[in-house]
N, C-alpha and C positions, 0 to 999 in steps of 0.2 A: 542498157543506158536508161531505159524507162524506169528501172528500179532505182538507179542512182539519182534520177531527178526526183522520185517520190520521197527519198530519204533526205533530200536537200544537199547532196554532194555536187550536183550539177545545176546550173540555172534553169528555171522553168521555160525560158524562151527557146530552149533547144527542142521543145515539143513541137514547134512549128516546122521543124525540118521534115521533109518528105521521107528521108531515110538517113540513117546515121552516116557520119563522114567516113570515107574509105580508109582502110588501113593497108599500108604497103606490104606488111608481112602477110596479111590474109590474102591479098591479091596475088602474091607470089606463091605461097606454099599451100593455098587451097584452090588453086586453079584446076578446073575440070573441063571436059568437053561440053559444049553447049548443045542441048537437045534440039533436034529439028522438029519435033512434034511432042505433044503432051498427051498422056493417057487420060481416060475418063475419070470420074469420081471413084475414089478408092473407099472400100469399106473400112470402118474403124475397128481397132482391136477390142476384144471383149472387155468390158469394164470390170474393174475389181473394186471391192468395198473396203479393204483394209490392207495394211502393209504385210507382205509375206504371203498373201493369198496365191500369187503366181509370180515366179521369177524366171525371166528369160536368160539363157546362158549360151554363150558362143565363145569361140577361140580364135585368136589371130596368131600369125607367125611372122617372123622378121628374118630376112636374109642377113641383116647386120647383127653381129654378136653383141649381146648386152652385158654390161659390166655387173658382176655380182658383188655387192657391197659387203664388207666384213668389218666387225667391230674390233677384232684383234687377230693375231696370228699371221702366218704367211699368206699372201694373197693367193687365192685359188685360181686354177685354170678353167673352172666351170664357167659357162656362159649361159645367159638367158637367151632363148630363141623363140619362146612362145609366151602367151598370156591368156588367161581365162577371164572373161568379162561377165559379170552378173548384173542384171538390170531388174529392179522391182517395178512391176506394172503400175501399182497404185501411186507411189510417191515419185517415181522417176529417178530414184537414187541408184547409183551404180557402184560397183566394187571391182577392183582389178587385182589379180594375183599373177605375178610373173612366174614362169616355169622354165626349168632347164631342159626337160624332155616332155614329149607329148604322149606319155604312157598313161595307162589307166590309174596306176598308183599316184602319179603326180596330179592327175585331174581330180581324183577323189580327195587328195590332200588339199587342193585348192578349194574344193567344196566345203571341207571342214573349216578352213580358214574363213570363208565367207560366213558360214553359220556361226562361228565364234563371234565375228564382228556383229552379225545381226542380233545375236543373243545379248551382246553388251548394250544394244539399243532396245531391248525388251521386245524383240520381234522374232517370231518363230516361222520358219519357212514351211509352207504346206504343199506347194506344187512347183514343179520345174517344167519349163518348156524349152526344148533344145532341137537342134538339127541332127541328122545322122552323122555317125562318126564314132569318136571315143565315148560319146554319151550313151551309145547302145551296148557298150561292153557290160559283161556280167558284174564286174566290180561296182560300177556306178549304179546299176539296177538293184543289186543286193543292198547297197548302202541306203538307197531310197526306200526300199521295202522294209528294211530294219527300223527305219525312223517313221514309217507310215506316211511317206510323202508321195504325192501323185507325180506322174511323169508322162508328158505328151511330146510328140515329135512332129516335125514338118515333113512333107513328102520328099521323096528322092529328087534332088536337084531343084527343089522348090524352096529356095532360101528366103524368098519374100514372105513365106509363112512364119518366119522367125525375124521379121523385119525390124522389130524393136531393138533386138540385140545387134543386128547388122548395122542399122543406122547409128546406134550409139558407138559402135566400134569406129565407124568412119568419123564421127564428130570428135571423139577423143584423139584419134590419130591425127586429125587436122590440127587440133589445139596443141597437141604435143609437138607436132612438126614445126609449127610457128614458133613456139617457145624455144625449142632446141636449136633451130637454125638461127634465130635472132641472137641467142646467147653465143652461138659459135662464131657468128660474124663480129660480135662485140669483143669476144675474148677467145680467139682461135688457139692460143697457146695452151689453154686448159680445158676447153670444151670440145668434145668429139661426139659423133653420133652413137658411140658405144654407151652413152648415158641415156638411151631412149627409154629403158624401163622406168626410170625415175621421172623423166618428163611426162610419161604416160600417167604415172601416179599423181603428179602435180596437176595435170589436166583433170584427172578424176576428182581430186579434192576441190578444185575450183568449180567444177560442174555441180558438185553436191552442196556447195556453200552459197551459190547465187540463185535467187528465185528465177523461175521461168517467166516468160512474157505473160502478163495477165494474172500471175500468182503473187500473193503477199508473203508466202513462206518459201523457204528454200527446200530442196528435196530432202535434205537430212532432217529438217524440222518436221516435215510431213512423215518421214519414215519412222522416227521415234516418237511422234505425237507429242512434241514439246513446243514451247514458245521461246526457247532460248536460241537466239540468232547467232550464228557463228561470227566471231570477231574477224572482220575483213582486214584489220590491221596486222594480223599474223600472217597474211598471205604476202609473199615476196616473189619476185621474178625468179623463175627457175634458172639455175646456173650463174646467178649473180655472185660477185665476190662477197665473202663473209669474213668479218674481222672478229676473231674469237679471242676473248680475254685470256691472258696467261693463266695456266692452271694454279700456280701459287697465289696469284691475286684473287682467283675465284675462291680459294680456300681461306683468304684473309691474311696470307703471309706476304708481307710487302718487303721483306728483307732483301736487299740487293737489287731491287727493281726500280729504283728511282731514276737511273740514267740508262736503262736498257729498254728494249722493245717490250711493250705491254700487251701486244696482241699478235696473232698470226693470221695469215690469210688462207681461206679455204673456199670451196665451191658449194653453193647451196643446192642440195638435192631434194628439198621439200620437207614436209612434215615427217616426224618420226612416228611409226605406227604403234609404238608402245608407250608414248609419253603424251603430255598435253600438247595442244596445238601451238603453244608458245615455244616448243622445243623443236629445233630443226636438225636434220641430218647434214653434217658438214664433211665434205671430202677433203682430206689432207693432200696438199700438193706434193709433199715430201714423201710420205709413207704410203699413200694410196688407201689408207684405212678410213673408215667412216665413224664418226662419233656424234651422239646426240648432245647438242649444246644449247644453253639458255642465255648465257652472258655473251652476246654477240651483237654486232651491228651489220646491217645489210646495205650494200650499194646497189639499189635497184636500177639505177640508170647507167651503170658500168662506167662511171666517170673516173674511177681510180685505176682503170686498166688501160688508159690511153694517155698520150702526151708524156710529160715528165714524170708523172706518178707511176707509169708502167715500169720505169727503171728501178723502182723500189720494191717491186714484187719479186718473190723467189721464182726460180725456174720450175716449171711444172714437170714433175718426174713420175706422177702416178701412172701415166700411160705405159712407161717402161716397167715399172714395178708390177703392173697387172699383165704384162706380157702382150700388150697390144702392138707395141712398136719395138724395134731393135734398140737395146740400150747401148749407150756409149761405154767405154772402158771403165770410167769412174763409177757409173751407175751399176755396172755388172758386179763390181767389187762389193757394192753396198747390198745388193740383193742376192748375192751368192749364198747358198745355203751351206756349202762345204768350205770351211776356211782353208786357205792354201798354206802349206807348211814350207817355210823358207829352207832352201838348201844350205849346207854348211858353208859354201863359198859366199853366198849372199849374207850370211850371218857373221862371218869372220871379218875382222878388221884388216883387210888386205887392200893395198893400193892397186887398182886396176888400171891398165893402160887406156889411153883415150881411144874412143871408137874410130877416129880417123886414121890411126896408125895401122899400117898393113902388117899382118902377121906372116912370118915365113911358113911356107907350106912344107911340112915335114912328112916324110914317108910314114904311112901307118902300117903297123905290124898286124899280122892276122890275129883276130880276136878269138879267144877260146870261148865257146858258147857256155862252158860250164862255170865260167867265172861269175860270181854273184855280184849284183849291183849293190851300191850302198843303200841300205834300207834304214830309214829313220824309225826307230821303235815308237809305237803308239803309247801314250801315257796310260797307266793303269787307272781304271775308274775308281773314284773315291767310294769308300764303303757308305752305304745308305743307312742312316740311323733312323730307325722307326720311332716316331713320336705319337703320342696319344693325347687326345683332348681331355678336358675336365670330366666329360661324360664317359670317357673310356673308349671312344671311337678312334680308330687309326686315322692319323692326319696324312692325306695323300696330296702330292703337289698338284696344282691346277693344270688342266690341259690348255696351256697358253697358246699352243700353235694349232689347235683344232679349229676347223671352220665354224665361225659363228656368224651366220648371214643375217644382215639387219632386217631385210624385208621378209624373210622366211621364219622369223622368230615367233610370229603369231600363228603359224600353222600347227596348232595343237589339236588333238582329238577331243571332242566334247565329252565322249563317254568313257575316256580313259581315267581310271582311278576315281570316278564319281566326283569331279571337282565341285567345290562349293562356289556359289556366285560371287563370294567376297574374296576368292583366291586371286592372287596376282603374282607376277614374277617379282622377285626382289633383286636389287642391284647392289652387289657388294664384292669387293676384290679380295676379301679375306679368304685364304685357302681353306680355312676350317669351317667356313659358312658356305652352304650349297645353294644353288639355284633350286627353284621348285621342281623343274623337270629333271635336274640331276638327283635330287633326293628321291624322286619317284623311280629312278633307275638303279638306286643303290640296293645292296643286298638286304638291308634292314628297312626297306621302304614301308613295310606294314606297320612298323613302330611309328614312323612319321605320320602315317594316316591316322593311327589311333590317337596320337598326341594332338594332331590338328583337330580331329573331331571332338576330343575332350575339351579343348580350349574353346571351340565354338559353342558347345553345349553349356560350358560354364558362363560364358557371356550371355547366352539366352536366358539361363535360369536367374541370373542376377540383374537382368533388365538393363544391360549396358547399351543396347541399341534396339531400334525398331526397324524391321525390314519392310520397305514399302516400294512400290514401283516408281521408277524415275519420272514417269509421266505425271504423277500426282504431286511432284514437288512444286513449290512456289517459284515463280519467275525470279531468276537471279540467285537461287539457292546454290551454294557451293558444295559440291560433293567431294569429300576427302578420299583419296585413294588409300587402299590397304595393301600391305606387303607382308610376306611371311619371312621370318628370320629363323633359318634352320640351324 
């Protein structure tokens, strides 16, 4: 609140308050036991001088299964059960990576995801501080040794020696609990506790964007050493209704949309990790899929989900599509992966007797076990015609039903294929155009690397750009993203 007063969003007379006004959500969802005595003065943590000098890391688990967001395909039965939290000592910035399992491979994958995010902010991690557990596994140690990173541990059952990460986990869980339970009380038909991974990430983004008490800069500004303050207008309440503009209207096609609905309703899951902060992840109430949307309006106060407006909203079916609740018969037919083949009696035009008419009980003759049942022959598959692109490469259909998890899309390895700092994922639905990670897994990936390196060298030789650190840019400079078109 002190920061909001300094920037002029709140009146200065609120400074006279002895303490900020109480919040009902915080009093309910942050309630703890009151200590009967207090310990003496605690020693402070060793001070650091730059971002990335030391990063505390710890993990949390949840008994509630977390929903795994997907951009396309059939909804998976995988569930988030854990999360790894990274906290930078110098700036106080934190980063959260949800995990399906608590294995060494998943933990190292989370480490690579954090280092990718840190590198995008021109920060290199030099040391890690962790407690005992999966961080003592050989896979984590070997990855730190390969990158020249220091590694220290706290004592056995001495979790207070990793107090920075422990306290940050508690703060983030408290913030996420308040946001999630508030949204669930406002919109119980669409919000469940299975969305806790995204409430946790929303709390993480909020914590990084707001300055601490006594600080003029936010943690993310201190972390990347810049003077560009995050735009707080892009922050919206977690779980609030989002009205997304129709896809045809987004593309400029207005035909047939004059007298029909021009928007659909979804659930706000926070920022998209692969897009600008003005792009939000929106959960569809019908399909259960998540999409990054820009042309949308937010109802931060949940006014449109109560009263007469609530009758205009569609029924939330994503819980059944994601297998969290038992679906009704209509929803089961929609989410069934195997289509039912009608029997000849159902397909034939035969007048059936009414259900209320009693049928005479006829004696049944003994049935020969060797008599075959009526079998409906399966249709023969259509021949696949192989097509080639202009470059001579075989065109393969896209894997439309493969799991493409929204929040795991950033979990790429830094040292794989020697990626250039200007490389980025491209977004295109053309089956002849590959994603960057798909091109690197193709049989002719070496030709992609050669062509990409040649293109970068040509731009360097012709002076098309100047590579400079982001911290040296002038305040307000807009950095244009770059994509690869394979």
